[in-house]
PAPA-213090 format. One record per residue (C-alpha): residue in three letters; chain; x, y, z. Coordinates in steps of 0.5 Angstrom, whole numbers. Layout:
REM residues N
+-----+----+-------+-------+-------+
|  aa | ch |     u |     v |     w |
+-----+----+-------+-------+-------+
| ALA |  A |     X |     Y |     Z |
...
+-----+----+-------+-------+-------+
END
This chain:
REM residues 509
+-----+----+-------+-------+-------+
|  aa | ch |     u |     v |     w |
+-----+----+-------+-------+-------+
| UNK |  A |    15 |    90 |   -13 |
| UNK |  A |     7 |    87 |   -14 |
| UNK |  A |     6 |    80 |   -12 |
| UNK |  A |     2 |    75 |   -17 |
| UNK |  A |    -2 |    69 |   -16 |
| UNK |  A |     3 |    62 |   -17 |
| UNK |  A |     0 |    58 |   -23 |
| UNK |  A |    -1 |    53 |   -18 |
| UNK |  A |    -4 |    57 |   -13 |
| UNK |  A |   -11 |    55 |   -11 |
| UNK |  A |   -12 |    61 |    -8 |
| UNK |  A |   -20 |    64 |    -7 |
| UNK |  A |   -23 |    58 |   -11 |
| UNK |  A |   -21 |    53 |    -7 |
| UNK |  A |   -26 |    55 |    -1 |
| UNK |  A |   -32 |    53 |    -7 |
| UNK |  A |   -30 |    45 |    -6 |
| UNK |  A |   -33 |    45 |     1 |
| UNK |  A |   -40 |    48 |    -2 |
| UNK |  A |   -41 |    42 |    -7 |
| UNK |  A |   -40 |    46 |   -14 |
| UNK |  A |   -35 |    45 |   -19 |
| UNK |  A |   -28 |    50 |   -19 |
| UNK |  A |   -27 |    49 |   -26 |
| UNK |  A |   -30 |    52 |   -32 |
| UNK |  A |   -33 |    50 |   -38 |
| UNK |  A |   -27 |    52 |   -43 |
| UNK |  A |   -22 |    49 |   -38 |
| UNK |  A |   -26 |    42 |   -39 |
| UNK |  A |   -26 |    43 |   -46 |
| UNK |  A |   -19 |    44 |   -47 |
| UNK |  A |   -17 |    39 |   -42 |
| UNK |  A |   -22 |    34 |   -47 |
| UNK |  A |   -19 |    36 |   -53 |
| UNK |  A |   -12 |    33 |   -51 |
| UNK |  A |   -15 |    28 |   -47 |
| UNK |  A |   -15 |    20 |   -50 |
| UNK |  A |   -18 |    16 |   -44 |
| UNK |  A |   -25 |    18 |   -42 |
| UNK |  A |   -27 |    24 |   -37 |
| UNK |  A |   -32 |    22 |   -31 |
| UNK |  A |   -36 |    28 |   -28 |
| UNK |  A |   -40 |    28 |   -22 |
| UNK |  A |   -47 |    27 |   -24 |
| UNK |  A |   -45 |    22 |   -30 |
| UNK |  A |   -48 |    15 |   -31 |
| UNK |  A |   -43 |    10 |   -27 |
| UNK |  A |   -40 |    16 |   -23 |
| UNK |  A |   -41 |    12 |   -17 |
| UNK |  A |   -38 |     7 |   -18 |
| UNK |  A |   -32 |    10 |   -21 |
| UNK |  A |   -30 |    14 |   -15 |
| UNK |  A |   -30 |     8 |   -10 |
| UNK |  A |   -24 |     5 |    -8 |
| UNK |  A |   -23 |    -2 |    -5 |
| UNK |  A |   -24 |     2 |     2 |
| UNK |  A |   -32 |     3 |     2 |
| UNK |  A |   -30 |     6 |     9 |
| UNK |  A |   -28 |    12 |     7 |
| UNK |  A |   -33 |    17 |     1 |
| UNK |  A |   -30 |    22 |    -3 |
| UNK |  A |   -34 |    26 |    -9 |
| UNK |  A |   -29 |    28 |   -14 |
| UNK |  A |   -30 |    34 |   -19 |
| UNK |  A |   -27 |    30 |   -24 |
| UNK |  A |   -24 |    23 |   -25 |
| UNK |  A |   -19 |    23 |   -30 |
| UNK |  A |   -18 |    15 |   -33 |
| UNK |  A |   -11 |    16 |   -37 |
| UNK |  A |    -9 |    11 |   -42 |
| UNK |  A |    -3 |    15 |   -44 |
| UNK |  A |     3 |    19 |   -41 |
| UNK |  A |     0 |    25 |   -45 |
| UNK |  A |    -7 |    24 |   -41 |
| UNK |  A |    -3 |    25 |   -35 |
| UNK |  A |     1 |    31 |   -38 |
| UNK |  A |    -6 |    34 |   -39 |
| UNK |  A |   -10 |    32 |   -33 |
| UNK |  A |    -4 |    36 |   -29 |
| UNK |  A |    -5 |    42 |   -33 |
| UNK |  A |   -12 |    42 |   -32 |
| UNK |  A |   -11 |    42 |   -25 |
| UNK |  A |    -6 |    48 |   -25 |
| UNK |  A |   -12 |    52 |   -29 |
| UNK |  A |   -17 |    50 |   -25 |
| UNK |  A |   -13 |    50 |   -18 |
| UNK |  A |   -15 |    43 |   -16 |
| UNK |  A |   -12 |    39 |   -11 |
| UNK |  A |    -9 |    32 |   -15 |
| UNK |  A |    -9 |    25 |   -12 |
| UNK |  A |    -7 |    19 |   -16 |
| UNK |  A |   -10 |    12 |   -17 |
| UNK |  A |    -8 |     6 |   -20 |
| UNK |  A |   -11 |     0 |   -16 |
| UNK |  A |   -15 |     4 |   -11 |
| UNK |  A |   -12 |    -1 |    -5 |
| UNK |  A |   -11 |     5 |     0 |
| UNK |  A |   -13 |     3 |     7 |
| UNK |  A |   -14 |    10 |     9 |
| UNK |  A |   -18 |    12 |     2 |
| UNK |  A |   -12 |    16 |     0 |
| UNK |  A |   -14 |    15 |    -7 |
| UNK |  A |   -19 |    18 |    -8 |
| UNK |  A |   -21 |    26 |    -6 |
| UNK |  A |   -26 |    31 |    -8 |
| UNK |  A |   -23 |    35 |   -13 |
| UNK |  A |   -19 |    31 |   -19 |
| UNK |  A |   -17 |    24 |   -19 |
| UNK |  A |   -12 |    22 |   -24 |
| UNK |  A |   -14 |    14 |   -25 |
| UNK |  A |    -7 |    11 |   -29 |
| UNK |  A |   -10 |     4 |   -28 |
| UNK |  A |   -11 |     4 |   -36 |
| UNK |  A |    -4 |     5 |   -37 |
| UNK |  A |    -2 |    -2 |   -36 |
| UNK |  A |     3 |    -5 |   -40 |
| UNK |  A |     8 |   -10 |   -39 |
| UNK |  A |    14 |   -10 |   -44 |
| UNK |  A |    19 |   -16 |   -41 |
| UNK |  A |    26 |   -16 |   -44 |
| UNK |  A |    29 |   -23 |   -42 |
| UNK |  A |    36 |   -22 |   -45 |
| UNK |  A |    37 |   -16 |   -40 |
| UNK |  A |    32 |   -19 |   -35 |
| UNK |  A |    29 |   -13 |   -34 |
| UNK |  A |    21 |   -11 |   -34 |
| UNK |  A |    18 |    -3 |   -36 |
| UNK |  A |    12 |    -4 |   -33 |
| UNK |  A |     5 |     2 |   -33 |
| UNK |  A |     3 |     4 |   -26 |
| UNK |  A |    -4 |     1 |   -28 |
| UNK |  A |    -1 |    -6 |   -28 |
| UNK |  A |    -4 |   -11 |   -23 |
| UNK |  A |     0 |   -17 |   -20 |
| UNK |  A |    -4 |   -22 |   -23 |
| UNK |  A |    -3 |   -20 |   -30 |
| UNK |  A |     4 |   -19 |   -28 |
| UNK |  A |     5 |   -25 |   -24 |
| UNK |  A |     3 |   -29 |   -31 |
| UNK |  A |     7 |   -26 |   -35 |
| UNK |  A |    13 |   -27 |   -30 |
| UNK |  A |    12 |   -34 |   -30 |
| UNK |  A |    12 |   -35 |   -37 |
| UNK |  A |    19 |   -32 |   -38 |
| UNK |  A |    22 |   -36 |   -32 |
| UNK |  A |    23 |   -29 |   -28 |
| UNK |  A |    21 |   -26 |   -21 |
| UNK |  A |    21 |   -19 |   -18 |
| UNK |  A |    18 |   -19 |   -11 |
| UNK |  A |    11 |   -18 |   -11 |
| UNK |  A |     3 |   -17 |    -7 |
| UNK |  A |    -1 |   -21 |    -3 |
| UNK |  A |    -7 |   -18 |    -6 |
| UNK |  A |    -7 |   -20 |   -14 |
| UNK |  A |   -12 |   -14 |   -16 |
| UNK |  A |    -6 |    -9 |   -13 |
| UNK |  A |    -3 |    -5 |   -18 |
| UNK |  A |     4 |    -3 |   -18 |
| UNK |  A |     5 |     4 |   -17 |
| UNK |  A |     2 |     4 |   -10 |
| UNK |  A |     5 |    -2 |    -8 |
| UNK |  A |    12 |     0 |   -10 |
| UNK |  A |    12 |     7 |    -7 |
| UNK |  A |    10 |     5 |    -1 |
| UNK |  A |    16 |    -1 |     0 |
| UNK |  A |    12 |    -7 |    -3 |
| UNK |  A |    13 |   -14 |     1 |
| UNK |  A |    11 |   -20 |    -2 |
| UNK |  A |    13 |   -27 |     0 |
| UNK |  A |    20 |   -27 |    -3 |
| UNK |  A |    22 |   -20 |     0 |
| UNK |  A |    26 |   -23 |     5 |
| UNK |  A |    30 |   -27 |    -1 |
| UNK |  A |    30 |   -21 |    -6 |
| UNK |  A |    29 |   -15 |    -2 |
| UNK |  A |    22 |   -10 |    -2 |
| UNK |  A |    19 |    -9 |    -9 |
| UNK |  A |    22 |    -2 |    -9 |
| UNK |  A |    29 |    -5 |    -8 |
| UNK |  A |    28 |    -8 |   -15 |
| UNK |  A |    27 |    -2 |   -19 |
| UNK |  A |    32 |     1 |   -24 |
| UNK |  A |    28 |     7 |   -25 |
| UNK |  A |    22 |    11 |   -25 |
| UNK |  A |    19 |    15 |   -30 |
| UNK |  A |    15 |    21 |   -27 |
| UNK |  A |    10 |    26 |   -29 |
| UNK |  A |    13 |    33 |   -25 |
| UNK |  A |     7 |    38 |   -22 |
| UNK |  A |     9 |    43 |   -27 |
| UNK |  A |     8 |    38 |   -33 |
| UNK |  A |    15 |    35 |   -35 |
| UNK |  A |    16 |    29 |   -36 |
| UNK |  A |    23 |    25 |   -33 |
| UNK |  A |    26 |    19 |   -32 |
| UNK |  A |    30 |    18 |   -25 |
| UNK |  A |    35 |    13 |   -24 |
| UNK |  A |    41 |    12 |   -21 |
| UNK |  A |    47 |    16 |   -23 |
| UNK |  A |    42 |    21 |   -26 |
| UNK |  A |    45 |    28 |   -24 |
| UNK |  A |    39 |    31 |   -25 |
| UNK |  A |    34 |    27 |   -21 |
| UNK |  A |    38 |    22 |   -18 |
| UNK |  A |    34 |    25 |   -12 |
| UNK |  A |    27 |    23 |   -14 |
| UNK |  A |    29 |    16 |   -16 |
| UNK |  A |    31 |    15 |    -8 |
| UNK |  A |    25 |    19 |    -5 |
| UNK |  A |    20 |    15 |   -10 |
| UNK |  A |    22 |     8 |    -7 |
| UNK |  A |    18 |     8 |    -1 |
| UNK |  A |    17 |    16 |     0 |
| UNK |  A |     9 |    14 |    -1 |
| UNK |  A |     6 |    15 |    -8 |
| UNK |  A |     1 |    22 |    -9 |
| UNK |  A |     8 |    26 |    -6 |
| UNK |  A |    13 |    29 |   -12 |
| UNK |  A |     9 |    27 |   -19 |
| UNK |  A |     5 |    22 |   -22 |
| UNK |  A |     9 |    15 |   -23 |
| UNK |  A |     8 |    12 |   -31 |
| UNK |  A |    13 |     7 |   -31 |
| UNK |  A |    17 |     3 |   -27 |
| UNK |  A |    23 |    -1 |   -29 |
| UNK |  A |    24 |    -7 |   -26 |
| UNK |  A |    31 |   -11 |   -25 |
| UNK |  A |    29 |   -18 |   -25 |
| UNK |  A |    31 |   -25 |   -23 |
| UNK |  A |    31 |   -32 |   -25 |
| UNK |  A |    26 |   -36 |   -20 |
| UNK |  A |    26 |   -44 |   -21 |
| UNK |  A |    22 |   -49 |   -16 |
| UNK |  A |    20 |   -47 |    -9 |
| UNK |  A |    17 |   -50 |    -4 |
| UNK |  A |    11 |   -48 |     0 |
| UNK |  A |     9 |   -49 |     6 |
| UNK |  A |     2 |   -47 |    11 |
| UNK |  A |     2 |   -49 |    19 |
| UNK |  A |    -4 |   -48 |    22 |
| UNK |  A |    -5 |   -47 |    31 |
| UNK |  A |   -12 |   -48 |    32 |
| UNK |  A |   -14 |   -42 |    38 |
| UNK |  A |   -20 |   -46 |    41 |
| UNK |  A |   -18 |   -47 |    48 |
| UNK |  A |   -13 |   -44 |    53 |
| UNK |  A |    -8 |   -50 |    52 |
| UNK |  A |    -8 |   -49 |    44 |
| UNK |  A |    -7 |   -41 |    46 |
| UNK |  A |    -1 |   -43 |    49 |
| UNK |  A |     2 |   -47 |    44 |
| UNK |  A |     1 |   -41 |    38 |
| UNK |  A |     4 |   -36 |    43 |
| UNK |  A |    10 |   -40 |    43 |
| UNK |  A |    10 |   -41 |    36 |
| UNK |  A |     9 |   -34 |    34 |
| UNK |  A |    16 |   -33 |    39 |
| UNK |  A |    20 |   -38 |    35 |
| UNK |  A |    17 |   -34 |    29 |
| UNK |  A |    20 |   -28 |    31 |
| UNK |  A |    27 |   -31 |    34 |
| UNK |  A |    28 |   -36 |    28 |
| UNK |  A |    25 |   -33 |    22 |
| UNK |  A |    26 |   -26 |    22 |
| UNK |  A |    32 |   -20 |    23 |
| UNK |  A |    38 |   -25 |    21 |
| UNK |  A |    35 |   -32 |    21 |
| UNK |  A |    34 |   -36 |    16 |
| UNK |  A |    34 |   -32 |     9 |
| UNK |  A |    32 |   -37 |     5 |
| UNK |  A |    25 |   -37 |     8 |
| UNK |  A |    20 |   -32 |     6 |
| UNK |  A |    13 |   -32 |    10 |
| UNK |  A |     8 |   -29 |    14 |
| UNK |  A |     3 |   -30 |    20 |
| UNK |  A |    -5 |   -29 |    20 |
| UNK |  A |   -10 |   -30 |    26 |
| UNK |  A |   -16 |   -31 |    23 |
| UNK |  A |   -23 |   -34 |    23 |
| UNK |  A |   -24 |   -40 |    18 |
| UNK |  A |   -28 |   -47 |    16 |
| UNK |  A |   -25 |   -54 |    18 |
| UNK |  A |   -26 |   -60 |    16 |
| UNK |  A |   -29 |   -62 |    22 |
| UNK |  A |   -33 |   -55 |    22 |
| UNK |  A |   -34 |   -54 |    14 |
| UNK |  A |   -39 |   -49 |    16 |
| UNK |  A |   -37 |   -46 |    22 |
| UNK |  A |   -31 |   -41 |    23 |
| UNK |  A |   -26 |   -43 |    28 |
| UNK |  A |   -20 |   -38 |    30 |
| UNK |  A |   -13 |   -41 |    28 |
| UNK |  A |    -6 |   -38 |    27 |
| UNK |  A |    -4 |   -39 |    20 |
| UNK |  A |     3 |   -39 |    18 |
| UNK |  A |     5 |   -40 |    11 |
| UNK |  A |    11 |   -39 |     7 |
| UNK |  A |    16 |   -41 |     1 |
| UNK |  A |    23 |   -44 |     2 |
| UNK |  A |    28 |   -43 |    -4 |
| UNK |  A |    30 |   -51 |    -4 |
| UNK |  A |    28 |   -58 |    -3 |
| UNK |  A |    22 |   -61 |     1 |
| UNK |  A |    28 |   -64 |     5 |
| UNK |  A |    32 |   -58 |     6 |
| UNK |  A |    25 |   -53 |     8 |
| UNK |  A |    23 |   -59 |    13 |
| UNK |  A |    30 |   -59 |    17 |
| UNK |  A |    29 |   -51 |    16 |
| UNK |  A |    23 |   -50 |    20 |
| UNK |  A |    25 |   -55 |    25 |
| UNK |  A |    24 |   -50 |    30 |
| UNK |  A |    16 |   -49 |    28 |
| UNK |  A |    15 |   -56 |    27 |
| UNK |  A |    16 |   -57 |    34 |
| UNK |  A |    10 |   -54 |    36 |
| UNK |  A |     6 |   -58 |    31 |
| UNK |  A |     2 |   -64 |    35 |
| UNK |  A |    -2 |   -67 |    29 |
| UNK |  A |     2 |   -65 |    22 |
| UNK |  A |    -4 |   -69 |    19 |
| UNK |  A |    -9 |   -64 |    21 |
| UNK |  A |    -4 |   -57 |    22 |
| UNK |  A |     0 |   -58 |    16 |
| UNK |  A |    -4 |   -56 |    11 |
| UNK |  A |     1 |   -54 |     5 |
| UNK |  A |     7 |   -58 |     3 |
| UNK |  A |     8 |   -58 |    -3 |
| UNK |  A |    14 |   -56 |    -9 |
| UNK |  A |    12 |   -51 |   -15 |
| UNK |  A |    13 |   -45 |   -19 |
| UNK |  A |    12 |   -38 |   -15 |
| UNK |  A |     6 |   -36 |   -19 |
| UNK |  A |     2 |   -42 |   -17 |
| UNK |  A |     4 |   -42 |   -10 |
| UNK |  A |     4 |   -35 |    -8 |
| UNK |  A |    -4 |   -37 |   -10 |
| UNK |  A |    -4 |   -43 |    -6 |
| UNK |  A |    -2 |   -39 |     0 |
| UNK |  A |    -6 |   -34 |    -1 |
| UNK |  A |   -12 |   -38 |    -2 |
| UNK |  A |   -14 |   -35 |    -9 |
| UNK |  A |   -15 |   -42 |   -10 |
| UNK |  A |   -17 |   -46 |    -5 |
| UNK |  A |   -15 |   -53 |    -2 |
| UNK |  A |   -21 |   -57 |     2 |
| UNK |  A |   -22 |   -53 |     9 |
| UNK |  A |   -19 |   -47 |     8 |
| UNK |  A |   -23 |   -42 |     4 |
| UNK |  A |   -22 |   -35 |     7 |
| UNK |  A |   -28 |   -31 |    10 |
| UNK |  A |   -33 |   -28 |     6 |
| UNK |  A |   -34 |   -20 |     6 |
| UNK |  A |   -39 |   -17 |     2 |
| UNK |  A |   -37 |   -10 |    -2 |
| UNK |  A |   -42 |    -7 |     3 |
| UNK |  A |   -38 |    -9 |     9 |
| UNK |  A |   -33 |    -3 |    12 |
| UNK |  A |   -26 |    -4 |    15 |
| UNK |  A |   -20 |     0 |    18 |
| UNK |  A |   -13 |    -2 |    18 |
| UNK |  A |    -8 |     0 |    23 |
| UNK |  A |    -1 |    -3 |    25 |
| UNK |  A |     6 |    -2 |    28 |
| UNK |  A |    14 |    -3 |    26 |
| UNK |  A |    17 |    -9 |    31 |
| UNK |  A |    24 |    -9 |    32 |
| UNK |  A |    25 |   -13 |    40 |
| UNK |  A |    23 |   -20 |    40 |
| UNK |  A |    18 |   -22 |    45 |
| UNK |  A |    17 |   -28 |    48 |
| UNK |  A |    10 |   -32 |    49 |
| UNK |  A |     7 |   -28 |    54 |
| UNK |  A |     7 |   -21 |    50 |
| UNK |  A |     5 |   -25 |    44 |
| UNK |  A |    -2 |   -28 |    49 |
| UNK |  A |    -4 |   -21 |    49 |
| UNK |  A |    -4 |   -20 |    42 |
| UNK |  A |    -8 |   -27 |    41 |
| UNK |  A |   -12 |   -26 |    46 |
| UNK |  A |   -14 |   -19 |    44 |
| UNK |  A |   -16 |   -23 |    37 |
| UNK |  A |   -20 |   -27 |    40 |
| UNK |  A |   -24 |   -21 |    42 |
| UNK |  A |   -25 |   -19 |    36 |
| UNK |  A |   -33 |   -16 |    35 |
| UNK |  A |   -33 |   -19 |    27 |
| UNK |  A |   -30 |   -25 |    25 |
| UNK |  A |   -28 |   -23 |    19 |
| UNK |  A |   -22 |   -19 |    23 |
| UNK |  A |   -15 |   -21 |    23 |
| UNK |  A |    -9 |   -19 |    25 |
| UNK |  A |    -2 |   -20 |    20 |
| UNK |  A |     5 |   -21 |    21 |
| UNK |  A |    10 |   -20 |    15 |
| UNK |  A |    16 |   -22 |    17 |
| UNK |  A |    22 |   -18 |    15 |
| UNK |  A |    30 |   -20 |    16 |
| UNK |  A |    34 |   -23 |    10 |
| UNK |  A |    35 |   -18 |     4 |
| UNK |  A |    31 |   -12 |     7 |
| UNK |  A |    35 |   -11 |    13 |
| UNK |  A |    41 |   -12 |     9 |
| UNK |  A |    40 |    -5 |     6 |
| UNK |  A |    42 |     1 |    10 |
| UNK |  A |    36 |     5 |    12 |
| UNK |  A |    38 |    11 |     7 |
| UNK |  A |    39 |     6 |     1 |
| UNK |  A |    32 |     9 |    -1 |
| UNK |  A |    26 |    12 |     2 |
| UNK |  A |    24 |     6 |     6 |
| UNK |  A |    27 |     6 |    13 |
| UNK |  A |    25 |     1 |    16 |
| UNK |  A |    31 |    -4 |    15 |
| UNK |  A |    32 |    -6 |    23 |
| UNK |  A |    25 |    -8 |    25 |
| UNK |  A |    24 |   -16 |    26 |
| UNK |  A |    17 |   -15 |    22 |
| UNK |  A |    11 |   -11 |    22 |
| UNK |  A |     4 |   -13 |    25 |
| UNK |  A |    -2 |   -10 |    22 |
| UNK |  A |   -10 |   -12 |    23 |
| UNK |  A |   -16 |   -10 |    19 |
| UNK |  A |   -22 |    -9 |    23 |
| UNK |  A |   -29 |   -10 |    20 |
| UNK |  A |   -37 |    -8 |    21 |
| UNK |  A |   -42 |    -9 |    16 |
| UNK |  A |   -48 |    -5 |    20 |
| UNK |  A |   -47 |     2 |    22 |
| UNK |  A |   -49 |     0 |    29 |
| UNK |  A |   -43 |    -4 |    30 |
| UNK |  A |   -38 |     0 |    28 |
| UNK |  A |   -36 |     4 |    35 |
| UNK |  A |   -34 |    -4 |    37 |
| UNK |  A |   -30 |    -5 |    32 |
| UNK |  A |   -26 |     1 |    33 |
| UNK |  A |   -25 |     1 |    39 |
| UNK |  A |   -22 |    -6 |    38 |
| UNK |  A |   -18 |    -3 |    33 |
| UNK |  A |   -16 |     2 |    38 |
| UNK |  A |   -13 |    -3 |    43 |
| UNK |  A |   -10 |    -7 |    38 |
| UNK |  A |    -6 |    -1 |    37 |
| UNK |  A |    -4 |     0 |    44 |
| UNK |  A |    -2 |    -7 |    45 |
| UNK |  A |     2 |    -7 |    39 |
| UNK |  A |     4 |     0 |    40 |
| UNK |  A |     7 |    -2 |    46 |
| UNK |  A |    11 |    -9 |    43 |
| UNK |  A |    13 |    -3 |    36 |
| UNK |  A |    19 |     2 |    36 |
| UNK |  A |    15 |     7 |    34 |
| UNK |  A |    15 |     6 |    27 |
| UNK |  A |     9 |     5 |    23 |
| UNK |  A |     9 |     2 |    15 |
| UNK |  A |     8 |     7 |    10 |
| UNK |  A |     3 |     2 |     6 |
| UNK |  A |    -2 |     1 |    11 |
| UNK |  A |    -5 |     8 |    13 |
| UNK |  A |   -10 |    10 |    18 |
| UNK |  A |   -12 |    17 |    17 |
| UNK |  A |   -12 |    21 |    24 |
| UNK |  A |    -5 |    19 |    25 |
| UNK |  A |    -2 |    26 |    27 |
| UNK |  A |     6 |    23 |    27 |
| UNK |  A |     5 |    20 |    20 |
| UNK |  A |    12 |    24 |    18 |
| UNK |  A |    16 |    21 |    23 |
| UNK |  A |    13 |    14 |    24 |
| UNK |  A |    13 |    12 |    16 |
| UNK |  A |    20 |    16 |    14 |
| UNK |  A |    24 |    16 |    21 |
| UNK |  A |    31 |    19 |    19 |
| UNK |  A |    30 |    20 |    12 |
| UNK |  A |    25 |    25 |    14 |
| UNK |  A |    29 |    31 |    12 |
| UNK |  A |    31 |    29 |     6 |
| UNK |  A |    25 |    27 |     3 |
| UNK |  A |    21 |    34 |     5 |
| UNK |  A |    27 |    37 |     1 |
| UNK |  A |    26 |    34 |    -5 |
| UNK |  A |    18 |    35 |    -4 |
| UNK |  A |    20 |    42 |    -4 |
| UNK |  A |    24 |    42 |   -10 |
| UNK |  A |    19 |    38 |   -14 |
| UNK |  A |    13 |    40 |   -11 |
| UNK |  A |    14 |    46 |    -8 |
| UNK |  A |     6 |    49 |    -8 |
| UNK |  A |     3 |    42 |    -6 |
| UNK |  A |     0 |    41 |   -12 |
| UNK |  A |    -1 |    33 |   -10 |
| UNK |  A |    -4 |    34 |    -3 |
| UNK |  A |    -7 |    29 |     1 |
| UNK |  A |    -8 |    28 |     9 |
| UNK |  A |    -1 |    25 |    10 |
| UNK |  A |     2 |    28 |     5 |
| UNK |  A |     9 |    31 |     7 |
| UNK |  A |     6 |    38 |     6 |
| UNK |  A |    -1 |    38 |     8 |
| UNK |  A |    -3 |    43 |    13 |
| UNK |  A |     5 |    45 |    12 |
| UNK |  A |     5 |    49 |     6 |
| UNK |  A |     9 |    56 |     4 |
| UNK |  A |     5 |    62 |     3 |
| UNK |  A |     1 |    61 |    -5 |
| UNK |  A |     5 |    67 |    -8 |
| UNK |  A |    10 |    68 |   -11 |
| UNK |  A |    14 |    74 |   -14 |
| UNK |  A |    14 |    74 |   -22 |
+-----+----+-------+-------+-------+
END
């Protein structure tokens, strides 16, 4: 029997991408334009250089077409164009992929224009477009008196955040963002639009996979349906441990050991908190940058209850007036901004990073508890960072995150204590090697403390073991679902499930 090319096959055209020539025809582009309500950005057009950039300027990609979608039908049309022109597809909502995976050199489907938020107060649900940023979403949730765990950066959009898991200050109280999803609407590689939810005999597997299986794997997400919950006033706190000398370093290391022992895993489920080692101005040194460990979080209760629950950490505080930087009750919206320093209490300005500064990120999931001596290795390495914009962060797991079974959805990290990650920065290329070498050493130290896993929302390029590290025991099931919904790997990128392992791109008629 004669074999013919699959309509999804990239075939002989794909090699032309490496030459810089466009692989689509003008007729194919014209047909897309006729059916597209959004805007199409082509290489060479005014504004293209800005449009192709992601949040991470470390990586430079030059897509042939950027399809800025404003509707579900735009996504369907863009995917039809991709199949006809044999272009690989990546999806972009906020563009915050730490490895730059939301842009490629072929076709970018940008859903930032699909950013509707429809809240049903009586049902306590929300239908949210993939390009909705957390600033907009949180403002609308606050007005309705409802909540879902959200991200640490207000310009992050829900699509990529949710599909990788989605950690925030309230995740220990209410679970990962993906745990609060009731249904998803996806446009599949073949152009079909499906709604996937629990109990759906046709697409329940897709619903399982999208929640933690990372974006750009199974289709284009065009709507998330969240289950919301009422949330009244919380108590916010911020503790600072200076790192100016060895005595202060030793105290901070004891605080880190206490943090993990008492506030990760099963401890203190009413507290959500994160830790950050970074250089910041202080009241005494407003023009300088002083290293410190910041521990910040939220408590679901009163100030008196919070003080009692924070007792083990407060025992390491030597000067409350200087070290307790945040201590107030309020609603989530305002407290989240204070904790993240998007509004600035005196002396707490975040380091200023110019747009041409380039970062790399890396991280490890940690399950085993470590004493002060092991945390000393991390703090000492932080103090050796070649650029003072570099930071190391800890996201505390446990509580509602770990109450779920590892196979509840694709987010497998349910037996972890915390996620530790770092961003290493450089502005000038002469400093790149030092920044990369520092991050490599961080990876060795953190890897020795970790359980072999990594959080899939903080990817780094060149990670050959990403599948097992991101998905663990859920990998085989994810691979089967990928083969079911995108067998020809239209959605492809370096850390895609089928990247370099795709089956032959031909099929019998």
